[in-house]
C-alpha positions in Angstrom: -18.8 14.2 -11.2 -20.7 13.5 -14.4 -22.3 10.2 -16.0 -21.7 9.3 -19.4 -24.8 10.6 -20.6 -23.7 14.2 -19.3 -26.4 14.2 -16.5 -24.7 16.1 -13.5 -24.9 14.3 -10.0 -24.0 15.7 -6.6 -21.3 13.9 -4.7 -22.3 14.1 -1.2 -18.9 12.9 0.4 -16.3 12.7 -2.0 -13.5 10.6 -1.6 -10.2 11.9 0.0 -7.0 11.3 -1.8 -5.8 7.8 -1.1 -3.1 7.6 1.6 -1.5 5.4 4.2 -2.9 6.1 7.6 -0.6 7.2 10.5 -1.9 4.5 12.6 -3.3 1.6 10.5 -3.8 -0.6 13.5 -7.4 0.0 14.1 -8.1 -0.3 10.1 -5.9 -3.5 9.9 -8.3 -4.9 12.8 -11.2 -4.4 10.8 -10.1 -4.7 7.0 -6.6 -6.8 7.0 -6.5 -6.9 3.4 -5.6 -3.2 3.5 -2.3 -3.6 5.3 0.3 -1.5 3.7 -2.1 -0.2 1.2 -3.4 3.3 0.2 -7.0 3.9 1.6 -9.7 6.7 1.3 -10.9 6.6 4.8 -10.0 8.6 8.0 -8.7 7.4 11.6 -12.5 8.0 12.7 -14.1 5.8 10.1 -11.4 3.2 10.9 -12.5 3.3 14.8 -16.2 3.1 13.7 -15.5 0.2 11.8 -13.8 -1.7 14.8 -16.8 -0.8 16.8 -19.5 -1.5 14.5 -17.7 -4.8 13.6 -18.2 -6.1 17.1 -22.0 -5.6 17.0 -21.9 -7.7 13.8 -19.9 -10.4 15.3 -22.4 -10.2 18.2 -25.4 -10.4 16.1 -24.2 -12.9 13.1 -21.4 -14.6 14.8 -21.3 -18.2 15.7 -21.2 -17.4 19.3 -25.1 -16.6 18.9 -25.6 -19.3 16.6 -25.3 -17.3 13.7 -23.7 -17.4 10.4 -20.0 -16.3 10.3 -19.7 -16.1 6.6 -22.5 -13.7 6.7 -20.7 -11.5 9.2 -17.3 -12.0 7.1 -19.4 -10.7 3.8 -20.8 -7.8 5.6 -17.5 -6.6 7.1 -15.7 -7.1 3.6 -18.6 -4.8 2.0 -18.3 -2.1 4.6 -14.4 -2.2 4.3 -14.6 -1.7 0.5 -17.7 0.7 0.8 -15.8 3.0 3.4 -12.1 2.6 2.5 -11.5 1.6 -1.0 -9.4 4.2 -2.9 -11.5 3.3 -6.0 -15.0 4.4 -4.7 -15.6 6.8 -7.7 -15.9 3.7 -9.8 -18.4 1.8 -7.9 -21.5 3.1 -9.7 -20.1 2.9 -13.3 
């Protein structure tokens, strides 16, 4: 991977090829807008999102007098950051 100024940088976790997961149920629980779309995250990452999003709900959700929209924004960020097939374009 090279930037426009030809400075070489190391990609620590290169994205995998976009694909539809065998079992997208876990991903859809966390990131419903990825339903029937190709993603770049593993089954393990999908399960981690589900588990971690429960923590976000407990911390930011209205059940604890929190901010539901803050929780939604955090979830959207992590879904995009973890599973978006265009991750390589984020730093352009």
